[in-house]
N, C-alpha and C positions, 0 to 999 in steps of 0.2 A: 478817909471818907470824903467823896467829892461834895462840893457845895451844890445842892440841887438847884438853887436859884441861878447860880452862875452857868450851870449846864443848860438850864432852860433858856437862858438868854443867848446861849451860843448856838441854839438849834437853827438850822436853815428853814426857809419857808416850807419846803417840801417835808422836812422832818416834822415841823409843827402841824402840817396838814394831816399826816398819817397817824400822828400820836393818839388822837381820840379814837381811832379805829383799830388799834392793836388787838383789842379783845376779839376781833373777828378771826384772828389767827391764820387767816388764809390770804395769800397775796392777791388772788383774783377779787376777793371780796373787798379787801382794802383798796384796790384800784377803783372799784365801783363807788365806794363810799367817799373816797377822797377826790374822785374825778381826775386822777393822775394815770398816766400810762404805766405799763408794767416795768419798763426800764427805770423810770423815775422812782417808782416805789421800791424796786429792788435796790437801787443805789442808796436811797434814803434809809432803808432798813439796815444796810451794811454800815452806814455811819452810826446809826443808833446802837448797833451791836458793839461797835468799837468804843462807844461811850458807856457801855455797861447797862443800857436801858432795856434792851431786848436780848433774848436768846433765839437763835435760828437753827433749826434742825432740818436737814435735807433728806428727802426720801425719794428713792427711785422706783418707778413702777412701769410695767409694760402696758401700752395702750394698743388695743386692736381697733382699727378703723378701716373704712372703705378705701380701696385703691381706685385707680383711674376707671377701670371697667366696672368695679363695684358701684361707684357713684352713678355711672351711666345706667346700669341695670336696675339700681334702686329707683331711678326715675322712670325708666321705660318698661321695667319688668324683666325678670330673668328670661332667657331665650326659651326654656322649657315651658314657662307660663304662657308666652305668646303662641307657641306651637299648640299647647293644650287648648287655648281659646279657639284656635282654628278647628281643632279636632272635635271640640264640643258641638260645633255647628255641622260638621260634615259626617262625623262618626266613622265613616270609612272613606279613605282617600289614597290615591296612588302616591308613592313616595316622591316621585319626580314632581308631581303637581303640588304636593304639600311643601316641598322645598321652595318652589316658585312663589306660592301664595303667602307663605309665612314671612317672606322678605328677610329671612335670616341669612347670614353668610354661610358658606359651606361648612366652616369649622363649627359655628354656632348650631347649625341644624344637626350635624352628626352628634355633637355633644348632647343636644336636647333629646335625641332619640335614645341615646344611652341612658340618660337620667330617667326618662319616663318608663323605659323598659325595665330598668332596675327596680323601680317602684311598682311594677306590675300594672301600670296604667294603660299600656298599649301592648299589642301583639303585631308582629311583622310576618305576613304571609303573602306569597305570590306578588312580591314587589308592591304590596299595599300595607297601609297602617290601619289597624282596627283598634278603636278606643274601647277599653274594657273597664275603665274606672267608673265608679259610681258618682252621682251628682254631688253628694256631700264631700267626697274625696277631692273632686275637682275644685270646689269652691273654697276648701280649706287651704290656708297658706302653708307652704312647706317650712321645715325647720330652717332652711337656707334663707328663705324670704324673711321670716321673722327675725333671724339673726342679723341680716343686712339692715333691716329697719331699726334695730336697737343700737347699732353702732353710733359713736364709739363706746367701748367698754373696757374696763380694766381686766387684764388677762387673768389675774389671780382670782377674780370674782366670777369667772365663767362656770356655768353649770355643765353637767355631763352632756346634755342635749346641745348646748351652745358649742362645746368643744367638738362634738361630732359634726355640727354644721360648719364650723370654722375649718376643720380638716378637709371636709368635702369641697369647700370653696377655694381652699389653698391649691387644689389640683388644677384650678383654672387660672389663667394668666391675669395678673394685676387686679384680682378681685378684692383682696384685703391686704392691708399692710400692718405690720407690728413695729412700733417704735418705742424707744425708751423716753420716759418723761420724768423730769425732776420736779418735785413739789417741795415748797418751803413751808414749814410750820413755824409760826411766830408766836412767841410768848413773852410777856413783860416780866422783867426781873423785879425783885423787891424794890430796888432803886428806881426802876422804870415806873412802878405803880405810884411811887412818891412824886416823880416828875409829872405823871399824867394828872394827878390830883392838883398839882400846882398850875398846870397848863389850863385847867378849867377856870381857875381864878385869874389867870393872866390873859385869858381870851379877850381880845380886843385892845390890849395894851399898845399894840402897833409898834413893834421894834423897828427902828430904822436900819435898813439893810446896808446902805452905802451913802457916802457923802457926795452930794452933787453941788454945783455952783448955786443952784436955786436955794438949797437948804442953807448954805453958808450965808447967802445974802438976806434971807428972811429968818430971823431967830424964832419966830412963832412956829416955824415948822420943826424945830428941834428942841426948843426949851421945854423942860418938864417931861421929855420922852426918853426912852432908853434905846441905846444903840446895841445891836446884836453883837455878842462877844464872839470872837474867833479863836478857837483853840489850835494853835500852830503845832502842837505836839501830837495830835491824833494821827494815826496812820491813814494814808490816802491811797487810792488805787494807783498802781504803777502805770506810767505812760511810756510806751515804747515808740519813740520817734523813728522815722525812716532813716536807714543808714545802709551803706554799702556792705556787701557780704564780707565777713572778717578776712577771708583769703585775699579779696581784692584790696582791702584796707592795707594789709601787710605788703602787697605788691606795690601799691602806690607809695608807701613809705620808703621801701627799698629803692624804688625808682628815683625818689627825691634824694636819697643818700648818694647814689651813684652820680646823679646830675650835679650835686653840690661838690663832688670830688672831681668834676671836670670831664665826665664821660658823656659821650653821645649814645643814644639808644639805637640798637639794631632790631630789625623786625623781619619776619619772613613767614613762609608757609609751613604748616604742620606736616603736610605730605611733601617729601623731597626725594630727589634721586639718590641712589646709593653712591653716586659719584660725589655729591657734596657731603653726604652723611658719613661716608667711609673713605672712599678713594682719595679725595683731595686732602684728607687728614692722615694719609699714609697708613691706613688700616688694611692689611693684606686681605686679598679676596678669599683666602681660605682660613681667615681668623675665626675662632669659635663665636665671637660676638656677633658675627653676621648670620649665624644660623637661626633657624626658626625658634629655637629655645630662648633666644634673647630678643629677636626683632620681629615686629609685625610687618609683614610684606603685603603690599597691595598688588593684586593680580593684573598689573598693567606695567608698561614701560614708557619711558619718555626720551626725548632727544637730549643729547649731551651739549654742553656749551661749545664755544669756538674751538676749532681744530688745533690751534696752537697750544691752548691750555691743556686740552686732552692729551696731546703729544708729550708735553712736559710732565704731566702726572704719570703717563704710561712709563716714560723713561725713569722717573723717580722710583717706581715700583720694580721695574725689571732690572735696572742696572745702577740705580742710585744717582746722587748728584756728586759734585766734587767732594771727595773725602769719605764717600760711603759706597756700598755695593748694592744697595736696595734689598729687595726680598728675593731676587734671583729666580723669578718664575715668569711665565708668559701672561701678561695682563689681558683680561677679557673685557672688551668694550660692552658686550651684551650684559654682563654681570653688573656693570656700572649704571646701566640704564634702568635697572629695577627700581620701582617706587617703594618707599617705606614710610611708616609713621616715624618721624624723627626720633632717634633714641637719645639725643642730647641737643642742646642749643648751640653746640660747637659748630654745627653745620652753618649757622649764621656767621660765625667768625671766618670760616673758610670762604664763604661768599663775599663777605666784606673785604677781606684781604685781596681777593681777585680784582676788586674794583678800585683799590687804592693806587695812587700815583706817588712818586717820590716827593713831589712838591707838597703833598698832604701831610707829610710826617713832621714831627711826631704826632701820633693820634691815639686816642683812647675811646674804646667802645664798650657798651654793656648790653645785656639782654636779660629779660625775665620772661620765661615762657613755659608752656606745657610740653612734656616729653613722654614717650611711651616705651615700655619694655615689658617683655613677657616674664614678669616676676611672680613668685608665689606671694600672695597677699597675706600680710600679717600686720601687727601693730605699727611696724616701722617701715614696711615696704608696700608699694602699690604698683599696679601695671600702668598707671598714669601719675605723673608727679610734676611739680614745678622746679625749674632749675634757673639759677642766675649765672649768666655767662659774662666773661670780661676778657678783653685783650688790650694790651698796651704795645704799640708799635713805635719803637724808639731806638735809634742806633746806640744810645748811651745807657739803655736799660740793662739791669742785671737781676740776679736772684734776690738780693736784699730788697730791691724795689718791689718785687712780686710779694714777698712776705709782708712788707710794710703796707701795701694796698689792702691785702686780705685782713691783717690785724685791724686796720682802721675801719674797714667795712663792718667786721663782726663786732667791734666795740660799739659802733653806732647802732647795731641791731640788738645790743644788750648782752653780748657774750664777752666776759672778761677772760675766761679760760679757753684759750685756743692753742692747739699744738699741731705741729707739722711732722709727718713721718716720711722717710724716703719711700717712694712708690714707683710703679712702672705703668706707663701708658704708651701705646704705639706711636703717638704723635708728639710727645714732649720728652725732653731730656736736657737737664735733670728734671725729675718729677717728684712731687710730694703728695701725700694724702692729708686732707684737712679734717681734724677732729675738734669737736666742741664738747664741753663737759655738760652732761644732763644731771642737774642737782637732785632731782627726785629719784631717778633710777640709779643714781650714783655710778653712772657708766659714761665712757667716752663714746659719742656718736660720730660715726663717719659721715661726712657731708659730701665728699667728692674729692676730685683731684685738681691739681694745678701744676704748672711747670713752664718751661720755655719751649716753644715749638721747635721741632727738629728742622734742620735744613731741608730734609726731604718734603716737608710741608711748605716751608716758606719760599724756597727758591722757585718752584713751579708757579706759585700764586703771585709773588711780588717781583720775581725776576732776579733777585739777589738775596743773599742771606743777611737779613737784618733781625736783631733780637725782637722776638714777639712774646711778651709775657701773656700767659693764658690760664684761665681757671673756669670751673663750672660746677660749683658745689650745689647740692640739693637745697631747695628753698623751703620745702614743706616742713622739715624738721625744725627750722628756725621758727616757723609759725606755731608748731606744737609747743615749744618751750614758752613762748610769750603768752599763749592762751591757756597753758596748763592742760593741753589735750594729751591724753595718754594713748590714743589710738588714731593713726592716720585715717582710718576709715570714717571717722566722725566728720571729716571734711565734706563728705558727699552724702551724708544722711539727710541733709536739708530739713532738720528738725526745727520747726519755727520757734519752739520754746527755747531751744539751745541758742539759736541765732539772736533772739531778743535779749538774752542774758549776757551775751558776749560783750566784753568791754570794748570801747573804741580804742584803736591802736594809737597810743600816744607814747612818745619816747622823750 
């Protein structure tokens, strides 16, 4: 059992202010009696509940209130009322003249005619309006007028007449609005009643809320008085500070890892030519990967780079380079001009290699960026995804170096279990598939491929065959593992509650 005196001493000023008014049981009434705003009262009640002093029950109810037009008509009168007032003076009037003199909009005038005719207040003959309503009918307020004047009302408390009036007004634009309202019912617990009785005796004791230099300097200000106790164990509201989106946090971390390993970052456009995305990487122009089933094409074309490079790539495809025979077909320059959403960040590698000079070697580059493929969306696949790209251009590089770089990177990203399987890619030889173990699903996840660029890629871009280690694993599945996300689609839900609860990326 808590010590009531200690709990009383630990109450904040706002909690002490509302304590004598708990018997009101209604937040709005407590606000009035305590002279505190609703936010302060609600927060103080939450603290009192956590201390076992009050019980709070929430009740939801629907409230019917006036809309924008409803508020205007409640003040000026419904359009049919204003028309009726004109007709009461004229009794018989031409429709055209009535519309002008009533000063109603065309929509309001037509609606008013319909309402009054439905109520048998008027007749329309020979393009004239005849008033047929009796004087007492005209002076009596309609159900709609009475209903508007009575708003706001609780939906569940509406009578049959009020429901009829509401449905009639709902047919008009912005006349009424229905909203959900939460009400809180507050009741003191048995312990709370004891605290309240103690607070009456303690009223005026004047707890000291905080220590100030003035209080310390003058002992008359604190001697014989009580300091308010602070309970550090009670639950407090969670505070969600601003932070970067969890995907961007992961990208920032990976960028740091590659940079610390001595790599420089590559960047480029999302929309690229087929030349850089496919042809420069020795992907044949009739390869299935270039079809609509895999690639998003843009309905435009672009110019190709300098003629010498285009000629080298053409020859690589048609007849190969020294030691190979190429693909043995006629390479089409127009096909290479087609624009695509990049299907991999490897297009950045091809562009970077084309700009390198021999004096720049050895060199190491990385990229992390968005790619697009026409995939069937499921828990582990998406039509857009992030990829981390890397190349090492070094005459002394070999396959062991490649596997070493990848193991080091994935270890820093939190993956101890990494395996490499022989694989095939049009632009690397030898090639490997990279898998990491997913501990929850107990499966190996394929992240992408790696290998050493073929001479058909390197020679046209660099001018000679130099070993180029290359990799481009998917990055989103790395993020899934760290954040325990079970479905890739959660990346793009933008659920504010999910994003608030996401831990900060720390390794």
